N, C-alpha and C positions, 0 to 999 in steps of 0.2 A: 207479747203474744197477742194476736188480733182477737177482737171479740168473735169473729166468725170461726176461728180456730177454737176458741173456748166453747162455744156453742157446739161445734162438731164433736168435740171430746166429751161433752156432757151428753149428747144424744147417744154417742157410742157407749158410754157407761150405762146409761138407762137402758138401751137396747140388750146390752149384755146381761144385765140383771133380770130383765123381763124373759130373756131366753132361757136363762137358768131356771127361772120360776117355773116356766112351761115344761121344761124337762123333769122337774122334780114333782110338780103338782098336777094331779088329774082334775081336780075341781076346787075352786076357791069358794068356801062357804061363807065367807064374811066374818068380820069381828075377830080375825086372826085364826080362824078354823080353816083347814084345807083337808082335802083327800089327797094322800100321797099316791103317786104312781107306784106300780108293783115294783119296778126296778129299784125305786128310791127307798121302799120299805125293806126290800130284801137286802140292800146295801146296809141299812141301819141295824137290821137283825143279825147280819153276818158280823158286823164290827162288834156286837154285843156277845156272840157266840164265843169268841176268842178273848178270854180275860188275862191269861198268862202264857208264857212261852211253853210251859208244860201242856197246856191245852192244844198247842200246834203238834206237840210231839205224839200226843196220843191219837189224834186224827190222822196223821200221817201213818202211824203203825197200824191203825184199823184199816186204812185203805190198802196197805200192802198185804195185810192178811186176807182181806176181802178179794184180793187179787190172785188169791191161792198161792201166796209166797210160802216157801218151805224154809228159806233163809232170809233174814232182814238184817241189814247192817246199818247202823246209825253213827254218823260221824258228827261230832260236835265241836265247835271252836268259837272263840270270842275275841274280837278285836275292838278295843275301846268299848262302845256301847252297842255294837252290832254282834248278835248271836247268829251264827250260821249252822243250819242243821241240813245235812245230806242223808237222805234215806235211800239205800240200794237194796233191791230185792230180785229174787228170781221168779216172780210171779208172771201174770198173763201179758203183761206190757200195754203200752198205749199206742194205737195206730198213729202214724205220723201226722196225718191231717187233723187229728183231735187233740194234739198236744197243747193247744191254746184253749180250745173250747171246754176241757175238762175243769177249767178255772171259772167257767161261767155258772150263774146260778141254775140249779134244778138239772144239771147234766149229770147223769148217772149211768152205769152199766148194769144197775140192778132193777130192771123194769119189774120182774115178776116177783121179787122178793126183797127183804130188807134184812139187816142183821140187829138184833136186839141183844144187847150184852150189858155188862155191869156198868158201862158208861153211857147207856141209853141207846137210842135208835141210830142206826147207821144206814145211809143208803138213799137219803132225801136229796142228794146231789147238792148239798150246801157246804160240805167240808172244806173242799179245796177253794171254793168261792170265798168262804169265811176267812180262810188263811190269807189268801191274796189281798183281801180287803184290809188286813191288819199288818201286812209284811211290806218291807221296803221292796223286796223281790220274791217271787216264787214261780219256779219254771221247771219244766222237764229237761234235764241235761242230756239224757240218752234213754232210748226205750226201743225195744223191738218185740214184735209179736211172739209170745210164749217165752221170751228170753229175758224178761225182767225190765225194770225201771229205776232209773236214778232221778230223784227229785230234790231240787235245792230250794231252801227257804232261808232268806236273811230277815231279821227282825231287829228293830231298834228297841232295846230294852228300857228306853226312857218313855217310850209309847206304850209298849207291851211288857209289862215287867216280868221277872222270873225270881224264883226263891234266891235268897241271898247265898246260901251254902249249897253250891252245886256238886261238891265233892264227897259228901257224906253219904254213905250206903245205909238203907233201911236195915233194921234188926229183924231177924225171924223169930217166930214162936210157933208152937204147935198146939193145937186143941186136944181135948181128951181122946178123940179118935185118931190122932196122929196126923191130922191134916195140917198143912202149912198155912201159917198165917204171917202177914207183916205187922210189926208193931214198931212204934216210935220212929223217929226221923223225920226230916222236912219233907214236904211234898215236891220235892225237885225233879229234874229230868231223870236222874238215875232211879228214884223211886217209881216214877211214872213208867219206865221200861221194866222194872223189876215187876211191879203188879201185872204188867202185860205178859211177861214172860212166864209167870205163874199161871196166868188165866189161860194162856194159849200154848202151854207146853206140849200138848199133844198135836198141835197143828204147824208150829213153826219154831225155829231156833233163831234167837235175837242176839246180836252183838252190839255193844255200845263202847265207843272210844273216841281218841282223837283221829283226824284224817289218816296220819300216818299209821296208827295202830290198826285202824279199819283195813287200810291198804295192805298191812302185814298179814292179816287174817286172810285176805282174799289170795294174796300170793302163795300162802301156805296150803291152800285148797289142793288136794291131790286126787280130785274127781276126774281129771283128764289127763291124757298120755301125752307127755311133752317129748316124746321120742323124736319126732320129726318136726322140729319147731319151724322150718320153712313152710311146710304145709298147714301147719296151725296158723300161722300168721296170714296165709292166703285164705283161710276160711274163718278168720276171726269174728266176722259178723254172724256166724252160724253158732258161736258159742254164747252161753249165758252171760250176762254183764259181769256177774261175780266171778266167772272163771278167767276173764280176759287178763287180769293183772299177772296171772301165773305165766303168760306168755313171755313177758318182758325178760330180756337176757342181759340188759345193762340199765343204768340209772335213767338215761334220756328216754328209753322206750317206756319205762315203768311211769315216768313223770307225765308223759304224753298220754298214756292210758288213763291215769288218775285224772288228768285234766278233762278228758272226755266224759269222765263219769261225775264231774262236778267237784272232785276233790283238789283243794289247793295244796299242793305237794311240791317243795323244792327238790332239785335234783340231789342236793346234799342229803335230804331226808330219805329220797327214793333209795339212794346207795345205802343208807343205813338200814332200810328195809331189806334189801337184797343180801346184805352181809349178816343179817340176823341180828343187829344192834337193837332193832325195835322188834320185840318179839310178838307173836300173834296172841290175840286175846282169847280168853275162855268165855264161853257164851254166859249170858247175864244169868240165866237159871242156875247154872253150876257155880257161878262166882257167889250167889247168895249164900251158899253152903260154906264156901271157902272163907268168906269174910265174917261168917257168923262168930260171935265171941264164944270163948269156952264156957262162959257162965250162962249160956242160952238156956231158956226153960225147956225142959224135955217132958214129955208125958210119961205117965207110969209105964205105958206100954212102949218100950224103946223101939226106934227105927230099926227095920231089918236092913242092914247094910248090904245085904246080897241082892235086895230088890231094886230093880231099876225104876226109879221114881219118874223118869222122864217118859215112861210109857211107850206104848207100841207106836212106830211111825210106818205109815203106809205109803208107798211110792205114788207119785201123782199119776202114773199111767195106770196103776192098779186100781186107784180110787176111781178114776174116770170110767174104767172098765165096769167096775163094780155098780157105780151109779147107772150107767147104761142099761146093765141087765136088771137093776131094780126098777128103773122106768119101764122096761118092756113087761115085766111081771105085774107092775101096778095097773097096766092097761086093761088086764083082765077084770080087776076089781071095778075100773071105771066103766067098762062095757056093761057089766052085770048090774051095777047100781047107780047108773046114768050120772057118772061124775066126770069132771074135766079136770085133768092135772094142771096145776100152776107152777111153772118153772120146773127145775130138776130135783131129785130127791136131796135132801140135806143129811149128810153124814157127819156124826160127831165121836170123837174118842175121847173118853175121860175115865180115869181110875180104872182100867181094865174093862171098861164098858163101852161097846159099840152101839149107838143108837141111830135109827133112821127115822126121818120124818118126811111126810108129803103134804103139800099144800094142794088143796082141791076145792072145786066149787060144783054144786048140784047144777045139772043142765036141764032138769024137767021143770 
């Protein structure tokens, strides 16, 4: 190699390093100290936010919940070191032009409010950004306005570890008041989903299983009339994502619908689903009781077996109408006391109690 070529390569390398330095650093303070650019600081924070695969799962579940999903399906699979998680919901959906932007830092749909739950603050616009920074792949497989979203994440467990025992279910216990608690068991994906199902039982229903099992759940949904299958296929895009697998009349059609949802299903497994060989799953909340050992601790006050522990469920349309009326009535208070409402009313159902809260600020 000529000396000119070597000099050119060296200059190219130096230029590349200098260019990367400028992209990452806002100011060089000398003696090894620098001021990072916002983008670089955010990237490092995002990588720190996700410590384990289970952290990814809870962030995806919270996202689906905050999109007003009533049903959430989590399909998990693993090949070698790659863990794949597919979360399909019937929430508000993601506009097509924003399916990539939602993975950018600080992009959020919660401008006027955020969600504070047992896992901390949610609504900073950092969850999906953090996931993509730590994942091999993270993308929206399919989504439509008000019809739900399917989101796929693949993670190398050598880089982002997960609990070793992913098959063990947590055990249930009850406190002196008869309230359910989780005790013992590894903090694996199953436990993550179980804790979420218990916490959000009045808001949404959660299913967890393999891609084939999740597909079987959606095929078994009977919320749609499949009488005229031709017309249904013609308006497939007007159906919620979770209802579309029920349209399939053969294995090839079912495998194609599953593929669009981000579920990797062979035609053989699709046929097993249609034939009933792979049975639909029970939701996670109900499964917790089925899997509870007979020696489980019970409080002195025995559970009332006639009580519906899943609580009241309010249809999304009724809830939106209720919120709209609440907002109209709250305007009277705002006018009389010089207040300005921030966002829409928040309605929560828990333990046979319906609570409503309003965020506001004074205008005087």
